[in-house]
N, C-alpha and C positions, 0 to 999 in steps of 0.2 A: 286371352283376355284376363284369366285368373292370374297368370304369372305377372302381368303388368300391375295388377292391384296389390299383389303380394309384395312386389319390388317397391311400389310406391310407399306402402305402409312401412316397410323396412327402412326406407330412406328417411321418411318423416320421423320415425322413432329415433334413428341415429342422430339426426339433426337436433331433435328435442333433448337427447341425452348430452350431446356435445355442448348444447346451450349457448349458442353464439350471442344471445342477447343479454348475457350476464345476469340471468334471473329475472329480468324485467317482464318477459312473457312466460307466465307459468299457469297451468291449470289450477293447481292447488299450491298455495304458498307453503314453503318448507318449515315455517315456524308454527305451523298448526301441529299440535301433539297427535301422534299416531298416524293420522290421515295425511300429513304434510308430504310424505315420501311415496304415497301410493301412485301418484302419476309417473314418477320415475321407474317404479317397479313395474308398472304396466307397460311403459315404453320399452323396458329392457326385455320383458317377456315377449312382446310383439317382435322385437328385433331378433331375439333368439328363434322364435318360431318361423320368421320369414327366412332366416339363414338355414334352418332345418329344412324348409321347403325346397330350397335349392341345393340340398345335399351336404351342407356344412353344419354338422351337429356339434355345437360347442357345449351342450348341456352335460355331455359325458366326458368332457375334456380332462377333468381332474378326478374321474371315477377310479376308485381303487380296484385293481385286478385281483382276482382269486389266484391262488397258487396253481390250481388246476389249469387255468387258462394260460398261465405263463409256461407250464411244462408242455402244453399242447403246441405252443408256438415254437418251441425249441426243436 
């Protein structure tokens, strides 16, 4: 049951970020200073969290590796 809820939250956040309604349906209008982009940031965080739940961790995709870690892999 938990996996279904996490997948549903991920799908809804992805659809919200793709924004097929061309900005007509928004929780917070983007033209509000500072708080206007909080809904997109929240949707992105929920999408990343749901992907991490299923084993795809994109949060560390661009993480800089230490030289020690590179030498250990060689």
